[in-house]
PDB file of N, CA, C and O in Angstrom:
ATOM      1  N   MET A   1      -5.146  17.245   9.320  1.00  0.00           N
ATOM      2  CA  MET A   1      -4.206  16.510   8.512  1.00  0.00           C
ATOM      3  C   MET A   1      -3.085  17.425   8.019  1.00  0.00           C
ATOM      4  O   MET A   1      -1.948  16.973   7.879  1.00  0.00           O
ATOM      5  N   THR A   2      -3.369  18.661   7.759  1.00  0.00           N
ATOM      6  CA  THR A   2      -2.345  19.536   7.196  1.00  0.00           C
ATOM      7  C   THR A   2      -1.180  19.726   8.158  1.00  0.00           C
ATOM      8  O   THR A   2      -0.035  19.839   7.721  1.00  0.00           O
ATOM      9  N   ASP A   3      -1.452  19.763   9.469  1.00  0.00           N
ATOM     10  CA  ASP A   3      -0.354  19.890  10.439  1.00  0.00           C
ATOM     11  C   ASP A   3       0.553  18.671  10.385  1.00  0.00           C
ATOM     12  O   ASP A   3       1.776  18.794  10.464  1.00  0.00           O
ATOM     13  N   LEU A   4      -0.037  17.517  10.252  1.00  0.00           N
ATOM     14  CA  LEU A   4       0.746  16.287  10.173  1.00  0.00           C
ATOM     15  C   LEU A   4       1.633  16.281   8.931  1.00  0.00           C
ATOM     16  O   LEU A   4       2.795  15.880   8.996  1.00  0.00           O
ATOM     17  N   VAL A   5       1.089  16.720   7.815  1.00  0.00           N
ATOM     18  CA  VAL A   5       1.863  16.761   6.571  1.00  0.00           C
ATOM     19  C   VAL A   5       2.977  17.801   6.683  1.00  0.00           C
ATOM     20  O   VAL A   5       4.083  17.576   6.192  1.00  0.00           O
ATOM     21  N   ARG A   6       2.696  18.933   7.323  1.00  0.00           N
ATOM     22  CA  ARG A   6       3.733  19.954   7.505  1.00  0.00           C
ATOM     23  C   ARG A   6       4.888  19.438   8.355  1.00  0.00           C
ATOM     24  O   ARG A   6       6.053  19.671   8.032  1.00  0.00           O
ATOM     25  N   TRP A   7       4.566  18.736   9.444  1.00  0.00           N
ATOM     26  CA  TRP A   7       5.618  18.174  10.285  1.00  0.00           C
ATOM     27  C   TRP A   7       6.410  17.114   9.535  1.00  0.00           C
ATOM     28  O   TRP A   7       7.628  17.026   9.691  1.00  0.00           O
ATOM     29  N   ALA A   8       5.744  16.320   8.736  1.00  0.00           N
ATOM     30  CA  ALA A   8       6.445  15.294   7.960  1.00  0.00           C
ATOM     31  C   ALA A   8       7.387  15.935   6.944  1.00  0.00           C
ATOM     32  O   ALA A   8       8.521  15.486   6.781  1.00  0.00           O
ATOM     33  N   ALA A   9       6.930  16.965   6.273  1.00  0.00           N
ATOM     34  CA  ALA A   9       7.782  17.666   5.303  1.00  0.00           C
ATOM     35  C   ALA A   9       8.965  18.325   6.012  1.00  0.00           C
ATOM     36  O   ALA A   9      10.085  18.322   5.502  1.00  0.00           O
ATOM     37  N   PHE A  10       8.709  18.882   7.178  1.00  0.00           N
ATOM     38  CA  PHE A  10       9.780  19.498   7.954  1.00  0.00           C
ATOM     39  C   PHE A  10      10.828  18.459   8.354  1.00  0.00           C
ATOM     40  O   PHE A  10      12.028  18.728   8.284  1.00  0.00           O
ATOM     41  N   SER A  11      10.383  17.284   8.767  1.00  0.00           N
ATOM     42  CA  SER A  11      11.338  16.242   9.156  1.00  0.00           C
ATOM     43  C   SER A  11      12.098  15.711   7.945  1.00  0.00           C
ATOM     44  O   SER A  11      13.263  15.330   8.067  1.00  0.00           O
ATOM     45  N   CYS A  12      11.454  15.680   6.774  1.00  0.00           N
ATOM     46  CA  CYS A  12      12.151  15.265   5.555  1.00  0.00           C
ATOM     47  C   CYS A  12      13.261  16.244   5.199  1.00  0.00           C
ATOM     48  O   CYS A  12      14.220  15.872   4.522  1.00  0.00           O
ATOM     49  N   PHE A  13      13.144  17.468   5.637  1.00  0.00           N
ATOM     50  CA  PHE A  13      14.192  18.466   5.433  1.00  0.00           C
ATOM     51  C   PHE A  13      15.210  18.446   6.582  1.00  0.00           C
ATOM     52  O   PHE A  13      16.417  18.519   6.352  1.00  0.00           O
ATOM     53  N   LEU A  14      14.718  18.347   7.799  1.00  0.00           N
ATOM     54  CA  LEU A  14      15.571  18.473   8.970  1.00  0.00           C
ATOM     55  C   LEU A  14      16.514  17.284   9.153  1.00  0.00           C
ATOM     56  O   LEU A  14      17.679  17.486   9.495  1.00  0.00           O
ATOM     57  N   VAL A  15      16.059  16.080   8.942  1.00  0.00           N
ATOM     58  CA  VAL A  15      16.896  14.897   9.173  1.00  0.00           C
ATOM     59  C   VAL A  15      18.117  14.894   8.259  1.00  0.00           C
ATOM     60  O   VAL A  15      19.227  14.691   8.750  1.00  0.00           O
ATOM     61  N   PRO A  16      17.965  15.110   6.946  1.00  0.00           N
ATOM     62  CA  PRO A  16      19.180  15.150   6.116  1.00  0.00           C
ATOM     63  C   PRO A  16      20.140  16.279   6.491  1.00  0.00           C
ATOM     64  O   PRO A  16      21.356  16.101   6.425  1.00  0.00           O
ATOM     65  N   VAL A  17      19.609  17.433   6.883  1.00  0.00           N
ATOM     66  CA  VAL A  17      20.477  18.538   7.307  1.00  0.00           C
ATOM     67  C   VAL A  17      21.260  18.123   8.552  1.00  0.00           C
ATOM     68  O   VAL A  17      22.459  18.385   8.648  1.00  0.00           O
ATOM     69  N   ALA A  18      20.591  17.484   9.494  1.00  0.00           N
ATOM     70  CA  ALA A  18      21.274  17.035  10.711  1.00  0.00           C
ATOM     71  C   ALA A  18      22.323  15.974  10.376  1.00  0.00           C
ATOM     72  O   ALA A  18      23.410  15.970  10.954  1.00  0.00           O
ATOM     73  N   LEU A  19      22.002  15.081   9.451  1.00  0.00           N
ATOM     74  CA  LEU A  19      22.985  14.069   9.059  1.00  0.00           C
ATOM     75  C   LEU A  19      24.221  14.701   8.433  1.00  0.00           C
ATOM     76  O   LEU A  19      25.345  14.304   8.737  1.00  0.00           O
ATOM     77  N   LEU A  20      24.018  15.677   7.566  1.00  0.00           N
ATOM     78  CA  LEU A  20      25.161  16.380   6.971  1.00  0.00           C
ATOM     79  C   LEU A  20      25.956  17.128   8.029  1.00  0.00           C
ATOM     80  O   LEU A  20      27.186  17.155   7.982  1.00  0.00           O
ATOM     81  N   TRP A  21      25.262  17.732   8.976  1.00  0.00           N
ATOM     82  CA  TRP A  21      25.912  18.495  10.035  1.00  0.00           C
ATOM     83  C   TRP A  21      26.847  17.600  10.860  1.00  0.00           C
ATOM     84  O   TRP A  21      27.938  18.009  11.259  1.00  0.00           O
ATOM     85  N   TYR A  22      26.384  16.367  11.102  1.00  0.00           N
ATOM     86  CA  TYR A  22      27.183  15.455  11.919  1.00  0.00           C
ATOM     87  C   TYR A  22      28.148  14.601  11.100  1.00  0.00           C
ATOM     88  O   TYR A  22      28.722  13.649  11.628  1.00  0.00           O
ATOM     89  N   GLY A  23      28.335  14.922   9.832  1.00  0.00           N
ATOM     90  CA  GLY A  23      29.390  14.305   9.052  1.00  0.00           C
ATOM     91  C   GLY A  23      29.024  13.080   8.236  1.00  0.00           C
ATOM     92  O   GLY A  23      29.917  12.354   7.800  1.00  0.00           O
ATOM     93  N   ALA A  24      27.751  12.827   8.017  1.00  0.00           N
ATOM     94  CA  ALA A  24      27.358  11.697   7.170  1.00  0.00           C
ATOM     95  C   ALA A  24      27.705  12.006   5.719  1.00  0.00           C
ATOM     96  O   ALA A  24      27.825  13.170   5.338  1.00  0.00           O
ATOM     97  N   SER A  25      27.863  10.979   4.925  1.00  0.00           N
ATOM     98  CA  SER A  25      28.189  11.191   3.517  1.00  0.00           C
ATOM     99  C   SER A  25      27.002  11.811   2.788  1.00  0.00           C
ATOM    100  O   SER A  25      25.852  11.660   3.201  1.00  0.00           O
ATOM    101  N   PHE A  26      27.299  12.498   1.714  1.00  0.00           N
ATOM    102  CA  PHE A  26      26.228  13.124   0.934  1.00  0.00           C
ATOM    103  C   PHE A  26      25.322  12.067   0.310  1.00  0.00           C
ATOM    104  O   PHE A  26      24.104  12.241   0.274  1.00  0.00           O
ATOM    105  N   ALA A  27      25.908  10.970  -0.184  1.00  0.00           N
ATOM    106  CA  ALA A  27      25.105   9.909  -0.808  1.00  0.00           C
ATOM    107  C   ALA A  27      24.174   9.262   0.210  1.00  0.00           C
ATOM    108  O   ALA A  27      23.010   8.996  -0.089  1.00  0.00           O
ATOM    109  N   GLY A  28      24.686   9.010   1.407  1.00  0.00           N
ATOM    110  CA  GLY A  28      23.833   8.436   2.454  1.00  0.00           C
ATOM    111  C   GLY A  28      22.720   9.378   2.858  1.00  0.00           C
ATOM    112  O   GLY A  28      21.586   8.960   3.094  1.00  0.00           O
ATOM    113  N   THR A  29      23.056  10.651   2.936  1.00  0.00           N
ATOM    114  CA  THR A  29      22.054  11.661   3.292  1.00  0.00           C
ATOM    115  C   THR A  29      20.995  11.781   2.202  1.00  0.00           C
ATOM    116  O   THR A  29      19.806  11.905   2.497  1.00  0.00           O
ATOM    117  N   ALA A  30      21.423  11.745   0.953  1.00  0.00           N
ATOM    118  CA  ALA A  30      20.464  11.821  -0.155  1.00  0.00           C
ATOM    119  C   ALA A  30      19.547  10.598  -0.155  1.00  0.00           C
ATOM    120  O   ALA A  30      18.345  10.725  -0.389  1.00  0.00           O
ATOM    121  N   GLY A  31      20.103   9.431   0.104  1.00  0.00           N
ATOM    122  CA  GLY A  31      19.281   8.221   0.182  1.00  0.00           C
ATOM    123  C   GLY A  31      18.271   8.287   1.308  1.00  0.00           C
ATOM    124  O   GLY A  31      17.121   7.877   1.154  1.00  0.00           O
ATOM    125  N   THR A  32      18.713   8.810   2.447  1.00  0.00           N
ATOM    126  CA  THR A  32      17.800   8.978   3.580  1.00  0.00           C
ATOM    127  C   THR A  32      16.683   9.955   3.239  1.00  0.00           C
ATOM    128  O   THR A  32      15.524   9.714   3.576  1.00  0.00           O
ATOM    129  N   ALA A  33      17.022  11.052   2.573  1.00  0.00           N
ATOM    130  CA  ALA A  33      16.010  12.049   2.196  1.00  0.00           C
ATOM    131  C   ALA A  33      14.993  11.444   1.245  1.00  0.00           C
ATOM    132  O   ALA A  33      13.792  11.673   1.390  1.00  0.00           O
ATOM    133  N   VAL A  34      15.464  10.673   0.272  1.00  0.00           N
ATOM    134  CA  VAL A  34      14.544  10.040  -0.679  1.00  0.00           C
ATOM    135  C   VAL A  34      13.648   9.029   0.038  1.00  0.00           C
ATOM    136  O   VAL A  34      12.445   8.967  -0.219  1.00  0.00           O
ATOM    137  N   GLY A  35      14.234   8.241   0.933  1.00  0.00           N
ATOM    138  CA  GLY A  35      13.449   7.262   1.683  1.00  0.00           C
ATOM    139  C   GLY A  35      12.396   7.906   2.561  1.00  0.00           C
ATOM    140  O   GLY A  35      11.248   7.462   2.589  1.00  0.00           O
ATOM    141  N   LEU A  36      12.783   8.956   3.282  1.00  0.00           N
ATOM    142  CA  LEU A  36      11.814   9.665   4.129  1.00  0.00           C
ATOM    143  C   LEU A  36      10.697  10.289   3.305  1.00  0.00           C
ATOM    144  O   LEU A  36       9.535  10.272   3.710  1.00  0.00           O
ATOM    145  N   THR A  37      11.050  10.834   2.157  1.00  0.00           N
ATOM    146  CA  THR A  37      10.034  11.430   1.289  1.00  0.00           C
ATOM    147  C   THR A  37       9.071  10.369   0.772  1.00  0.00           C
ATOM    148  O   THR A  37       7.865  10.605   0.708  1.00  0.00           O
ATOM    149  N   ALA A  38       9.589   9.211   0.405  1.00  0.00           N
ATOM    150  CA  ALA A  38       8.726   8.135  -0.084  1.00  0.00           C
ATOM    151  C   ALA A  38       7.797   7.628   1.015  1.00  0.00           C
ATOM    152  O   ALA A  38       6.609   7.417   0.775  1.00  0.00           O
ATOM    153  N   VAL A  39       8.329   7.434   2.212  1.00  0.00           N
ATOM    154  CA  VAL A  39       7.496   6.972   3.328  1.00  0.00           C
ATOM    155  C   VAL A  39       6.438   8.009   3.667  1.00  0.00           C
ATOM    156  O   VAL A  39       5.289   7.662   3.940  1.00  0.00           O
ATOM    157  N   THR A  40       6.821   9.282   3.650  1.00  0.00           N
ATOM    158  CA  THR A  40       5.860  10.351   3.938  1.00  0.00           C
ATOM    159  C   THR A  40       4.749  10.382   2.891  1.00  0.00           C
ATOM    160  O   THR A  40       3.579  10.554   3.233  1.00  0.00           O
ATOM    161  N   ALA A  41       5.104  10.218   1.631  1.00  0.00           N
ATOM    162  CA  ALA A  41       4.099  10.232   0.564  1.00  0.00           C
ATOM    163  C   ALA A  41       3.136   9.063   0.695  1.00  0.00           C
ATOM    164  O   ALA A  41       1.930   9.231   0.512  1.00  0.00           O
ATOM    165  N   VAL A  42       3.648   7.891   1.005  1.00  0.00           N
ATOM    166  CA  VAL A  42       2.776   6.716   1.159  1.00  0.00           C
ATOM    167  C   VAL A  42       1.865   6.882   2.375  1.00  0.00           C
ATOM    168  O   VAL A  42       0.679   6.557   2.314  1.00  0.00           O
ATOM    169  N   CYS A  43       2.414   7.381   3.467  1.00  0.00           N
ATOM    170  CA  CYS A  43       1.589   7.603   4.659  1.00  0.00           C
ATOM    171  C   CYS A  43       0.496   8.636   4.394  1.00  0.00           C
ATOM    172  O   CYS A  43      -0.636   8.485   4.856  1.00  0.00           O
ATOM    173  N   ARG A  44       0.837   9.676   3.657  1.00  0.00           N
ATOM    174  CA  ARG A  44      -0.162  10.695   3.320  1.00  0.00           C
ATOM    175  C   ARG A  44      -1.263  10.100   2.452  1.00  0.00           C
ATOM    176  O   ARG A  44      -2.444  10.382   2.655  1.00  0.00           O
ATOM    177  N   LEU A  45      -0.872   9.278   1.490  1.00  0.00           N
ATOM    178  CA  LEU A  45      -1.852   8.617   0.631  1.00  0.00           C
ATOM    179  C   LEU A  45      -2.772   7.717   1.447  1.00  0.00           C
ATOM    180  O   LEU A  45      -3.989   7.743   1.262  1.00  0.00           O
ATOM    181  N   LEU A  46      -2.206   6.929   2.340  1.00  0.00           N
ATOM    182  CA  LEU A  46      -3.023   6.038   3.169  1.00  0.00           C
ATOM    183  C   LEU A  46      -3.926   6.823   4.116  1.00  0.00           C
ATOM    184  O   LEU A  46      -5.066   6.426   4.361  1.00  0.00           O
ATOM    185  N   LEU A  47      -3.428   7.915   4.639  1.00  0.00           N
ATOM    186  CA  LEU A  47      -4.240   8.751   5.523  1.00  0.00           C
ATOM    187  C   LEU A  47      -5.417   9.353   4.770  1.00  0.00           C
ATOM    188  O   LEU A  47      -6.541   9.351   5.273  1.00  0.00           O
ATOM    189  N   ARG A  48      -5.170   9.868   3.574  1.00  0.00           N
ATOM    190  CA  ARG A  48      -6.259  10.437   2.774  1.00  0.00           C
ATOM    191  C   ARG A  48      -7.282   9.371   2.420  1.00  0.00           C
ATOM    192  O   ARG A  48      -8.487   9.620   2.447  1.00  0.00           O
ATOM    193  N   ARG A  49      -6.794   8.181   2.086  1.00  0.00           N
ATOM    194  CA  ARG A  49      -7.714   7.089   1.724  1.00  0.00           C
ATOM    195  C   ARG A  49      -8.576   6.684   2.925  1.00  0.00           C
ATOM    196  O   ARG A  49      -9.779   6.467   2.781  1.00  0.00           O
ATOM    197  N   SER A  50      -7.965   6.584   4.095  1.00  0.00           N
ATOM    198  CA  SER A  50      -8.740   6.197   5.274  1.00  0.00           C
ATOM    199  C   SER A  50      -9.752   7.280   5.651  1.00  0.00           C
ATOM    200  O   SER A  50     -10.862   6.969   6.083  1.00  0.00           O
ATOM    201  N   GLU A  51      -9.372   8.545   5.490  1.00  0.00           N
ATOM    202  CA  GLU A  51     -10.332   9.614   5.759  1.00  0.00           C
ATOM    203  C   GLU A  51     -11.475   9.583   4.770  1.00  0.00           C
ATOM    204  O   GLU A  51     -12.626   9.819   5.137  1.00  0.00           O
ATOM    205  N   HIS A  52     -11.167   9.292   3.520  1.00  0.00           N
ATOM    206  CA  HIS A  52     -12.210   9.204   2.502  1.00  0.00           C
ATOM    207  C   HIS A  52     -13.165   8.053   2.805  1.00  0.00           C
ATOM    208  O   HIS A  52     -14.381   8.202   2.693  1.00  0.00           O
ATOM    209  N   LEU A  53     -12.611   6.916   3.186  1.00  0.00           N
ATOM    210  CA  LEU A  53     -13.458   5.760   3.496  1.00  0.00           C
ATOM    211  C   LEU A  53     -14.262   5.982   4.768  1.00  0.00           C
ATOM    212  O   LEU A  53     -15.398   5.518   4.871  1.00  0.00           O
ATOM    213  N   ALA A  54     -13.689   6.683   5.731  1.00  0.00           N
ATOM    214  CA  ALA A  54     -14.420   6.960   6.973  1.00  0.00           C
ATOM    215  C   ALA A  54     -15.559   7.943   6.742  1.00  0.00           C
ATOM    216  O   ALA A  54     -16.564   7.904   7.451  1.00  0.00           O
ATOM    217  N   ALA A  55     -15.414   8.819   5.762  1.00  0.00           N
ATOM    218  CA  ALA A  55     -16.457   9.813   5.485  1.00  0.00           C
ATOM    219  C   ALA A  55     -17.612   9.229   4.685  1.00  0.00           C
ATOM    220  O   ALA A  55     -18.683   9.833   4.612  1.00  0.00           O
ATOM    221  N   ARG A  56     -17.408   8.072   4.091  1.00  0.00           N
ATOM    222  CA  ARG A  56     -18.465   7.445   3.301  1.00  0.00           C
ATOM    223  C   ARG A  56     -19.569   6.949   4.220  1.00  0.00           C
ATOM    224  O   ARG A  56     -19.282   6.380   5.273  1.00  0.00           O
ATOM    225  N   PRO A  57     -20.823   7.154   3.844  1.00  0.00           N
ATOM    226  CA  PRO A  57     -21.908   6.667   4.693  1.00  0.00           C
ATOM    227  C   PRO A  57     -21.910   5.143   4.745  1.00  0.00           C
ATOM    228  O   PRO A  57     -21.639   4.474   3.748  1.00  0.00           O
ATOM    229  N   SER A  58     -22.217   4.613   5.914  1.00  0.00           N
ATOM    230  CA  SER A  58     -22.234   3.155   6.052  1.00  0.00           C
ATOM    231  C   SER A  58     -23.405   2.573   5.267  1.00  0.00           C
ATOM    232  O   SER A  58     -24.494   3.145   5.236  1.00  0.00           O
ATOM    233  N   GLY A  59     -23.167   1.450   4.647  1.00  0.00           N
ATOM    234  CA  GLY A  59     -24.197   0.802   3.853  1.00  0.00           C
ATOM    235  C   GLY A  59     -24.307   1.338   2.446  1.00  0.00           C
ATOM    236  O   GLY A  59     -25.036   0.771   1.633  1.00  0.00           O
ATOM    237  N   GLY A  60     -23.608   2.410   2.131  1.00  0.00           N
ATOM    238  CA  GLY A  60     -23.670   2.986   0.797  1.00  0.00           C
ATOM    239  C   GLY A  60     -22.505   2.530  -0.046  1.00  0.00           C
ATOM    240  O   GLY A  60     -21.636   1.793   0.420  1.00  0.00           O
ATOM    241  N   GLY A  61     -22.491   2.955  -1.246  1.00  0.00           N
ATOM    242  CA  GLY A  61     -21.384   2.609  -2.124  1.00  0.00           C
ATOM    243  C   GLY A  61     -21.522   1.211  -2.686  1.00  0.00           C
ATOM    244  O   GLY A  61     -22.583   0.592  -2.610  1.00  0.00           O
ATOM    245  N   ARG A  62     -20.445   0.730  -3.245  1.00  0.00           N
ATOM    246  CA  ARG A  62     -20.500  -0.582  -3.869  1.00  0.00           C
ATOM    247  C   ARG A  62     -20.443  -1.673  -2.810  1.00  0.00           C
ATOM    248  O   ARG A  62     -19.868  -1.473  -1.740  1.00  0.00           O
ATOM    249  N   PRO A  63     -21.028  -2.812  -3.101  1.00  0.00           N
ATOM    250  CA  PRO A  63     -21.026  -3.892  -2.117  1.00  0.00           C
ATOM    251  C   PRO A  63     -19.624  -4.473  -1.938  1.00  0.00           C
ATOM    252  O   PRO A  63     -18.805  -4.453  -2.857  1.00  0.00           O
ATOM    253  N   VAL A  64     -19.371  -4.978  -0.769  1.00  0.00           N
ATOM    254  CA  VAL A  64     -18.088  -5.579  -0.460  1.00  0.00           C
ATOM    255  C   VAL A  64     -18.072  -7.004  -0.990  1.00  0.00           C
ATOM    256  O   VAL A  64     -18.994  -7.785  -0.754  1.00  0.00           O
ATOM    257  N   ARG A  65     -17.011  -7.323  -1.707  1.00  0.00           N
ATOM    258  CA  ARG A  65     -16.899  -8.673  -2.251  1.00  0.00           C
ATOM    259  C   ARG A  65     -16.467  -9.630  -1.165  1.00  0.00           C
ATOM    260  O   ARG A  65     -15.731  -9.277  -0.244  1.00  0.00           O
ATOM    261  N   GLY A  66     -16.940 -10.836  -1.298  1.00  0.00           N
ATOM    262  CA  GLY A  66     -16.555 -11.870  -0.350  1.00  0.00           C
ATOM    263  C   GLY A  66     -15.207 -12.452  -0.723  1.00  0.00           C
ATOM    264  O   GLY A  66     -14.446 -11.858  -1.487  1.00  0.00           O
ATOM    265  N   GLY A  67     -14.930 -13.594  -0.188  1.00  0.00           N
ATOM    266  CA  GLY A  67     -13.674 -14.262  -0.465  1.00  0.00           C
ATOM    267  C   GLY A  67     -13.659 -14.840  -1.869  1.00  0.00           C
ATOM    268  O   GLY A  67     -14.562 -14.597  -2.670  1.00  0.00           O
ATOM    269  N   ARG A  68     -12.617 -15.608  -2.150  1.00  0.00           N
ATOM    270  CA  ARG A  68     -12.500 -16.217  -3.472  1.00  0.00           C
ATOM    271  C   ARG A  68     -13.566 -17.277  -3.649  1.00  0.00           C
ATOM    272  O   ARG A  68     -13.921 -18.003  -2.721  1.00  0.00           O
ATOM    273  N   ARG A  69     -14.052 -17.338  -4.848  1.00  0.00           N
ATOM    274  CA  ARG A  69     -15.006 -18.405  -5.164  1.00  0.00           C
ATOM    275  C   ARG A  69     -14.221 -19.610  -5.632  1.00  0.00           C
ATOM    276  O   ARG A  69     -13.310 -19.479  -6.449  1.00  0.00           O
ATOM    277  N   ARG A  70     -14.557 -20.764  -5.134  1.00  0.00           N
ATOM    278  CA  ARG A  70     -13.829 -21.976  -5.482  1.00  0.00           C
ATOM    279  C   ARG A  70     -14.675 -22.868  -6.361  1.00  0.00           C
ATOM    280  O   ARG A  70     -15.893 -22.966  -6.209  1.00  0.00           O
ATOM    281  N   ARG A  71     -13.998 -23.504  -7.272  1.00  0.00           N
ATOM    282  CA  ARG A  71     -14.663 -24.507  -8.088  1.00  0.00           C
ATOM    283  C   ARG A  71     -14.542 -25.849  -7.390  1.00  0.00           C
ATOM    284  O   ARG A  71     -13.566 -26.091  -6.680  1.00  0.00           O
ATOM    285  N   PRO A  72     -15.500 -26.707  -7.579  1.00  0.00           N
ATOM    286  CA  PRO A  72     -15.371 -28.038  -6.978  1.00  0.00           C
ATOM    287  C   PRO A  72     -14.177 -28.769  -7.580  1.00  0.00           C
ATOM    288  O   PRO A  72     -13.926 -28.666  -8.781  1.00  0.00           O
ATOM    289  N   ARG A  73     -13.445 -29.501  -6.757  1.00  0.00           N
ATOM    290  CA  ARG A  73     -12.250 -30.188  -7.216  1.00  0.00           C
ATOM    291  C   ARG A  73     -12.516 -31.648  -7.551  1.00  0.00           C
ATOM    292  O   ARG A  73     -11.622 -32.335  -8.045  1.00  0.00           O
ATOM    293  N   GLY A  74     -13.675 -32.114  -7.304  1.00  0.00           N
ATOM    294  CA  GLY A  74     -13.968 -33.525  -7.550  1.00  0.00           C
ATOM    295  C   GLY A  74     -14.094 -33.828  -9.033  1.00  0.00           C
ATOM    296  O   GLY A  74     -14.052 -32.917  -9.860  1.00  0.00           O
ATOM    297  N   PRO A  75     -14.246 -35.096  -9.376  1.00  0.00           N
ATOM    298  CA  PRO A  75     -14.382 -35.463 -10.789  1.00  0.00           C
ATOM    299  C   PRO A  75     -15.679 -34.922 -11.375  1.00  0.00           C
ATOM    300  O   PRO A  75     -16.695 -34.827 -10.686  1.00  0.00           O
ATOM    301  N   ASP A  76     -15.629 -34.570 -12.653  1.00  0.00           N
ATOM    302  CA  ASP A  76     -16.830 -34.074 -13.311  1.00  0.00           C
ATOM    303  C   ASP A  76     -17.627 -35.264 -13.859  1.00  0.00           C
ATOM    304  O   ASP A  76     -17.384 -36.414 -13.492  1.00  0.00           O
ATOM    305  N   THR A  77     -18.558 -34.969 -14.723  1.00  0.00           N
ATOM    306  CA  THR A  77     -19.445 -36.024 -15.222  1.00  0.00           C
ATOM    307  C   THR A  77     -18.726 -37.045 -16.092  1.00  0.00           C
ATOM    308  O   THR A  77     -19.210 -38.166 -16.249  1.00  0.00           O
ATOM    309  N   GLN A  78     -17.582 -36.683 -16.659  1.00  0.00           N
ATOM    310  CA  GLN A  78     -16.851 -37.628 -17.490  1.00  0.00           C
ATOM    311  C   GLN A  78     -15.756 -38.341 -16.709  1.00  0.00           C
ATOM    312  O   GLN A  78     -14.990 -39.107 -17.294  1.00  0.00           O
ATOM    313  N   GLY A  79     -15.663 -38.107 -15.398  1.00  0.00           N
ATOM    314  CA  GLY A  79     -14.690 -38.810 -14.584  1.00  0.00           C
ATOM    315  C   GLY A  79     -13.326 -38.159 -14.539  1.00  0.00           C
ATOM    316  O   GLY A  79     -12.390 -38.752 -14.003  1.00  0.00           O
ATOM    317  N   GLN A  80     -13.173 -36.947 -15.087  1.00  0.00           N
ATOM    318  CA  GLN A  80     -11.890 -36.260 -15.057  1.00  0.00           C
ATOM    319  C   GLN A  80     -11.965 -35.067 -14.114  1.00  0.00           C
ATOM    320  O   GLN A  80     -13.022 -34.464 -13.933  1.00  0.00           O
ATOM    321  N   THR A  81     -10.849 -34.747 -13.532  1.00  0.00           N
ATOM    322  CA  THR A  81     -10.834 -33.572 -12.662  1.00  0.00           C
ATOM    323  C   THR A  81     -10.674 -32.316 -13.513  1.00  0.00           C
ATOM    324  O   THR A  81     -10.223 -32.377 -14.657  1.00  0.00           O
ATOM    325  N   ALA A  82     -11.047 -31.187 -12.940  1.00  0.00           N
ATOM    326  CA  ALA A  82     -10.932 -29.916 -13.668  1.00  0.00           C
ATOM    327  C   ALA A  82      -9.481 -29.625 -14.009  1.00  0.00           C
ATOM    328  O   ALA A  82      -9.204 -29.065 -15.070  1.00  0.00           O
ATOM    329  N   HIS A  83      -8.549 -29.990 -13.141  1.00  0.00           N
ATOM    330  CA  HIS A  83      -7.127 -29.764 -13.405  1.00  0.00           C
ATOM    331  C   HIS A  83      -6.679 -30.533 -14.623  1.00  0.00           C
ATOM    332  O   HIS A  83      -5.944 -29.995 -15.452  1.00  0.00           O
ATOM    333  N   TRP A  84      -7.096 -31.766 -14.755  1.00  0.00           N
ATOM    334  CA  TRP A  84      -6.716 -32.605 -15.891  1.00  0.00           C
ATOM    335  C   TRP A  84      -7.264 -32.027 -17.190  1.00  0.00           C
ATOM    336  O   TRP A  84      -6.552 -31.988 -18.193  1.00  0.00           O
ATOM    337  N   ARG A  85      -8.515 -31.579 -17.188  1.00  0.00           N
ATOM    338  CA  ARG A  85      -9.122 -31.001 -18.389  1.00  0.00           C
ATOM    339  C   ARG A  85      -8.380 -29.755 -18.829  1.00  0.00           C
ATOM    340  O   ARG A  85      -8.211 -29.527 -20.027  1.00  0.00           O
ATOM    341  N   LYS A  86      -7.936 -28.950 -17.884  1.00  0.00           N
ATOM    342  CA  LYS A  86      -7.260 -27.694 -18.219  1.00  0.00           C
ATOM    343  C   LYS A  86      -5.946 -27.966 -18.950  1.00  0.00           C
ATOM    344  O   LYS A  86      -5.587 -27.222 -19.863  1.00  0.00           O
ATOM    345  N   HIS A  87      -5.237 -29.000 -18.573  1.00  0.00           N
ATOM    346  CA  HIS A  87      -3.935 -29.262 -19.151  1.00  0.00           C
ATOM    347  C   HIS A  87      -3.974 -30.181 -20.375  1.00  0.00           C
ATOM    348  O   HIS A  87      -2.969 -30.331 -21.069  1.00  0.00           O
ATOM    349  N   THR A  88      -5.108 -30.784 -20.635  1.00  0.00           N
ATOM    350  CA  THR A  88      -5.184 -31.682 -21.797  1.00  0.00           C
ATOM    351  C   THR A  88      -5.953 -31.049 -22.942  1.00  0.00           C
ATOM    352  O   THR A  88      -5.991 -31.610 -24.037  1.00  0.00           O
ATOM    353  N   GLY A  89      -6.558 -29.913 -22.721  1.00  0.00           N
ATOM    354  CA  GLY A  89      -7.226 -29.208 -23.808  1.00  0.00           C
ATOM    355  C   GLY A  89      -8.587 -29.621 -23.946  1.00  0.00           C
ATOM    356  O   GLY A  89      -9.298 -29.123 -24.819  1.00  0.00           O
TER     357      GLY A  89
END
């Protein structure tokens, strides 16, 4: 992973220098540098997270939650829907 981060940092430096060399505006170059740095940081974070999750033993850790739990939408015992009760107090 360290080689990948080094290349990313190098490109975050090299691209703005090349843009300045070829006559791009300083503001555009600064924006590009900030954008590349942000993308590199997010990619590094995601890479570290995926490596951490891959290193975790299977079946261990906290259980995976299922989908959303839904309440029944039909009328309740008093003949009103849950939506109606929520808005009428």
